[in-house]
C-alpha positions as CSV (number, residue, x, y, z in Angstrom):
1,M,7.0,-63.2,9.9
2,K,10.3,-61.8,11.4
3,S,9.4,-59.7,14.6
4,K,11.9,-57.2,16.2
5,S,11.8,-59.7,19.8
6,S,13.1,-62.6,17.9
7,P,16.9,-64.0,18.9
8,K,19.5,-62.8,16.2
9,K,21.1,-66.2,15.9
10,I,19.1,-69.7,16.0
11,L,20.2,-73.2,15.4
12,V,17.8,-75.1,13.7
13,I,18.2,-79.2,14.0
14,D,15.7,-81.0,12.1
15,I,16.1,-84.6,13.1
16,G,15.1,-87.4,10.1
17,G,15.0,-90.8,10.2
18,T,18.3,-91.0,8.3
19,H,20.0,-87.7,8.4
20,L,20.0,-84.7,11.1
21,K,19.7,-81.3,9.2
22,I,21.5,-78.6,11.2
23,N,21.5,-74.8,10.2
24,A,22.3,-71.7,12.4
25,T,21.6,-67.8,11.3
26,G,24.9,-66.6,9.5
27,A,26.9,-70.1,9.6
28,G,26.4,-71.1,6.0
29,P,24.9,-73.9,3.9
30,T,22.9,-76.2,5.8
31,V,24.7,-79.5,7.3
32,K,23.6,-83.3,6.7
33,V,24.7,-86.1,9.3
34,E,23.6,-89.5,8.9
35,S,21.4,-90.3,12.1
36,G,19.5,-93.8,11.5
37,P,17.9,-96.8,13.8
38,T,21.2,-96.7,16.5
39,M,21.1,-92.8,17.1
40,A,19.9,-92.1,20.4
41,A,19.1,-88.5,21.6
42,A,22.7,-88.3,23.9
43,Q,24.0,-89.1,20.0
44,M,22.1,-86.3,18.5
45,V,23.6,-83.7,21.0
46,D,27.3,-84.7,20.5
47,A,26.8,-85.0,16.6
48,V,24.9,-81.3,16.9
49,K,27.6,-80.2,19.2
50,R,30.7,-81.4,16.8
51,V,29.2,-79.5,13.8
52,T,28.5,-76.6,15.6
53,A,31.8,-76.1,17.5
54,K,32.6,-73.1,16.4
55,W,29.1,-71.7,15.4
56,Q,27.2,-68.8,17.3
57,F,23.7,-69.0,18.4
58,D,21.8,-68.0,20.7
59,V,18.3,-70.3,21.0
60,I,17.8,-73.5,19.3
61,S,14.8,-75.0,17.5
62,I,14.1,-79.0,17.2
63,G,11.9,-80.5,15.0
64,F,11.8,-84.0,16.3
65,P,10.2,-87.1,14.2
66,G,7.2,-87.9,16.7
67,P,4.2,-86.4,18.9
68,V,5.4,-83.2,20.7
69,I,3.4,-81.6,23.3
70,N,4.5,-78.9,25.8
71,A,7.7,-78.6,23.9
72,R,8.7,-82.3,25.0
73,P,8.6,-85.5,22.9
74,T,5.8,-87.8,24.4
75,R,6.6,-91.2,22.6
76,E,9.9,-92.5,21.3
77,P,10.2,-92.6,17.5
78,H,10.3,-95.1,15.3
79,N,12.7,-95.0,13.2
80,L,16.0,-93.8,15.7
81,G,17.1,-95.3,19.0
82,G,16.2,-94.6,22.5
83,G,16.2,-92.0,25.3
84,W,14.3,-89.1,24.2
85,L,11.2,-88.8,26.2
86,K,13.1,-87.3,29.5
87,F,15.9,-85.8,27.7
88,D,17.0,-82.5,28.8
89,F,17.7,-81.2,25.5
90,Q,18.4,-77.2,27.0
91,R,20.5,-78.4,30.0
92,A,22.4,-80.5,27.4
93,F,22.8,-77.7,25.3
94,G,23.0,-74.6,27.3
95,K,20.8,-72.6,25.5
96,P,17.0,-72.0,24.8
97,V,15.0,-74.8,23.5
98,K,12.0,-74.8,21.6
99,V,10.8,-78.7,20.5
100,M,8.2,-79.0,17.3
101,N,6.7,-81.8,15.6
102,D,9.4,-82.2,12.3
103,A,6.3,-82.2,10.2
104,A,4.7,-79.3,11.9
105,M,8.2,-77.3,11.4
106,Q,7.6,-78.0,7.9
107,A,4.3,-77.0,7.7
108,L,4.7,-73.5,9.2
109,G,8.3,-73.1,6.8
110,G,6.4,-73.7,3.9
111,H,2.9,-72.0,4.8
112,R,1.8,-68.8,2.9
113,G,-1.7,-69.0,4.4
114,G,-5.1,-70.2,4.3
115,R,-5.1,-74.1,5.0
116,C,-2.2,-76.1,4.0
117,L,-1.8,-79.5,4.8
118,F,1.9,-80.8,5.0
119,L,2.7,-84.3,4.0
120,G,6.1,-86.1,4.6
121,L,7.0,-89.1,2.3
122,G,10.0,-90.1,4.1
123,T,11.1,-93.4,5.7
124,G,7.9,-92.8,7.5
125,L,5.4,-90.2,7.3
126,G,4.8,-86.8,8.7
127,S,1.9,-84.5,8.6
128,A,1.1,-81.1,9.9
129,L,-2.1,-78.6,9.1
130,A,-1.5,-74.9,9.6
131,I,-4.1,-72.5,9.3
132,D,-3.9,-69.0,9.4
133,N,-1.0,-68.7,12.1
134,D,-1.6,-71.8,13.7
135,V,0.3,-74.9,13.1
136,L,-1.8,-78.5,14.1
137,P,0.6,-81.6,14.1
138,L,-1.5,-84.6,13.0
139,E,-0.6,-88.5,13.2
140,L,-2.3,-89.9,10.5
141,A,0.7,-92.3,10.0
142,H,-0.4,-95.1,12.0
143,L,-4.3,-94.8,11.1
144,P,-5.3,-97.6,9.0
145,Y,-5.7,-97.3,5.5
146,K,-6.3,-100.8,3.8
147,K,-5.6,-104.5,4.1
148,A,-4.6,-104.5,7.5
149,R,-2.0,-101.7,7.2
150,S,-1.6,-98.3,8.3
151,Y,-1.0,-95.1,5.7
152,E,2.7,-95.1,6.9
153,E,2.9,-98.6,5.7
154,Y,2.0,-97.9,2.1
155,L,3.7,-94.3,1.8
156,G,6.7,-94.9,3.7
157,T,9.7,-96.3,2.1
158,A,8.9,-99.8,3.4
159,G,5.8,-99.4,1.5
160,L,7.9,-98.2,-2.1
161,E,10.4,-100.9,-1.4
162,R,7.3,-103.3,-1.1
163,S,5.2,-102.2,-4.0
164,G,7.5,-100.7,-6.5
165,K,7.4,-96.9,-7.6
166,K,4.7,-97.2,-9.9
167,K,2.2,-98.3,-7.6
168,W,4.0,-96.0,-4.7
169,V,3.0,-92.7,-6.8
170,K,-0.6,-94.0,-7.3
171,N,-1.3,-94.7,-3.4
172,V,0.4,-91.3,-3.0
173,E,-1.7,-89.5,-4.8
174,E,-5.0,-91.4,-3.9
175,V,-4.0,-90.4,-0.3
176,I,-3.3,-87.0,-1.3
177,G,-6.8,-86.9,-2.5
178,L,-8.5,-88.7,0.8
179,L,-6.5,-86.6,3.1
180,K,-7.2,-83.2,1.1
181,N,-10.4,-83.2,1.2
182,A,-11.1,-84.4,4.8
183,L,-9.3,-81.7,6.0
184,L,-10.7,-79.2,3.8
185,A,-7.4,-78.5,3.1
186,D,-6.8,-75.3,0.1
187,Y,-3.2,-77.1,-0.7
188,V,-0.7,-79.4,-0.3
189,V,3.0,-78.9,0.1
190,L,5.0,-82.6,0.2
191,G,8.1,-82.9,2.0
192,G,10.5,-86.0,2.8
193,G,13.3,-87.5,0.4
194,N,10.6,-89.5,-1.4
195,A,8.7,-86.7,-2.4
196,R,11.1,-86.0,-5.2
197,L,9.7,-89.3,-7.0
198,L,7.0,-87.5,-8.1
199,K,7.4,-86.1,-11.4
200,T,3.8,-84.8,-11.8
201,F,1.7,-83.5,-9.2
202,P,-2.2,-83.1,-8.9
203,P,-4.0,-80.0,-8.7
204,D,-3.3,-77.9,-5.5
205,V,-0.4,-80.1,-4.2
206,E,3.5,-78.8,-4.6
207,L,7.1,-79.9,-3.9
208,G,8.3,-77.9,-0.8
209,K,11.2,-76.3,-0.5
210,N,14.6,-77.8,1.0
211,E,14.9,-75.3,3.3
212,N,11.2,-75.2,4.7
213,A,12.3,-77.3,8.2
214,I,14.7,-74.5,8.5
215,I,12.3,-71.3,7.9
216,G,9.7,-73.0,10.1
217,G,12.6,-73.6,12.8
218,R,13.1,-69.8,12.9
219,R,9.7,-68.8,12.5
220,L,8.9,-70.5,16.0
221,W,10.6,-68.1,17.7
222,D,8.5,-65.9,16.4
223,K,5.3,-67.5,17.5
224,K,4.2,-66.8,21.3
């Protein structure tokens, strides 16, 4: 998917509810920085600048944990601090910036053709559908599932802590089947820190690679 016009060096920032993952072309391994419910947009930028002070990069991709329209967040994230909606990332970094929903960025990185449903099992529940060369961000997390609770309340970290691992795994497998059939997905890629609690996987379901978000952030600059 790499194009001749792609920038040589891309900084990718994957924003999660517990960590930032930061990687740049040629800068070595991905660096993790703690995030959490008090991290505001400006604090995220400061943390990234500290890590990348000696790095060289031309452009930036940001995976944001919430809905994004026209490269701008449209809602404050549930698991972070505030100040994200009107924040000017390009001005703050002084580099060209593209912002994408974090689940969509992982779906872009893990897509290998056909209809791929990505589900991020982390603090919350991320979701996106990759079809051919397009990625459709989804907001399934807050849809009602059962007993007046949402999908995220069952499959997120709170659901894991409430119901225990055994029941959580059963809920995950049930929801995967429901969503795979509803969205006509050929296969499902799972990401997020809690996905590794699954020891076996249903047919056409696989564990995504750690670097999928980074790959997706780089591929983002290949897309028009």
